N, C-alpha and C positions, 0 to 999 in steps of 0.2 A: 260181410253180414249176409247171412241167408234170410230170403224172402219166406214168410211163413202166412199161411192164410186160417183164419179161425172162423168156423161157421157157427153162428148162433140163432137159435128159433127164440123169439120173444113174443111177449104178450104185446099187442098193437095198442100202447097206451101213451099219452103224453108225458114226456120227461124219460122215457125209458132210453133214448138214444144219447141225451144227455148224461145220464147216469153212467152208462156205459164208457162213454168216451172220457168222463172225468176220472173212471178207475184207473183206465189206461194212461191217462196223462199223470196221476198221482204214483203209478209205478214206472213214470220216466221213460216211457215209450213215447217212439214219434209214429203215428198211424201215418202208413203209406198211401191206403185207401181204403173208402169205407162205402160199400153200397148197399142199400136197404131196399125191400120190395116186400109186397104181401106175400104169404105164402098161400098155398091152396086151402089152407084150413082158415075160415073166417076168424078175423079177430087176433092172428098171428102173424109177425112179421119175420122175414130170412134176411139175415145181415152177415155180409162177409166183410171180414177186417183182416187188413194185410199190414204187416209191420215188418221190419228188418232185426232179426235178432238172432245171433250165433248160439247163446246159451239155450239149450232146451229146457233147463229148469225153470228159467224165468218165464218161457212160454207157458210151461205146465202150471205154473202159480197164476198167471192171468185167468187160464181156462178155470182153474179151481175157485178164483175169487169171484168169476163171472158166474159160475154154477150156484152161489150163495145168494143172487139176486132173485127174490121171488117171482120177478118178473120174467127170468129167464127158465124156458123148456127144457131146452136142451144146448150144449155147446161142444164142440171138439175141435181139435187141430185138424187140416187135412193135409193127407200127405200127396205131395206132386205125382207121385208114380200113380196113385189111385184115385185121381180127380182131374178134371179138366178146369183150366183156368183160363178166362178169357176178358177181353175188354173191346171195345169201340172208341175210335177217334173221328171226331169231324174235323176235317182240316181245309183251311184255304189256302191254295198255292198260288202262286204267280209264276206259272211255267209255262212254256210253249206246248200245245197240244200233242205235237209228235214226239217231244220228249216224255210227255205222262205217257204215253201209249207203250214205250218201252218197258214200261213196269208193270203193265197190265196182265202178263202172262205170270209172273213171279209173285204177285201180292192179291190178297183178296180186298179187292176196293171197288167201291161202286161211285160213279160221278153224280152226284145229287144236282149240281146245278153249273152250268158254264156261264159265267158274267161277261166274258169277253174270250177273244182269242187266247189270251193268255193268264185268266182270272178263272180258276177251277174250285168246287167245293166237292171235297171226297167227303166218304166215309169207308175208314178201313178197319176190319173187325179181324180178331185173332188174339194170340198170346201177345204179352206185352212186349217179348222178345223179338216178335215178326213186326209188331208196331214200330217199336224202337229202330230196328233195321230198314224200314220202310223210310223213315223220317231222315235216318243218317245218309241213305243213299240219294234222296231227293235233295238234302243238303239245306241249312238251315237258312240260307241265302234267298231260298224260294217259297218258304213258309210264313204268310202273312198273319194267320192266326190259327190255333188248335185250340179244340175241347176234349177232354178225354172222361169218360165214364167211371174210371177206376175198375179193378179187377172185380170179378165174380167168379164164383166158383161152385162146383158139384162134383160129389163123389159119381165113379163110375158104377 
């Protein structure tokens, strides 16, 4: 399955998020991530929806259906070659500080807090692939808790 990102600008009204998510659910898609924030234009929200789908025709159908909503100003699929996709994860690790230092040069992370010699809370930012690689390298046995924002994307 190919990961797809759909960028939508919508009116910032109650119920719009629910209406869009219900459409996607009715089309039998599983939303991978969904991020919403205010756009620079007052009263407009910026929504990034990621899903996994190999069939381009099905993705095009979702875009066309979203375009029909009166609350949707614009919507399009983002091409991975012509956009940036990023995510942030906050991770609580139980790991020795000296081991954590070995990762410092290879991954973009910031230590938010050191609770004790072996409990650290980090913020890792970058592509989903890079965050996943960091987590794999650290090892599941060291992860106490994790919170991820979900993907947000922007055209180049």
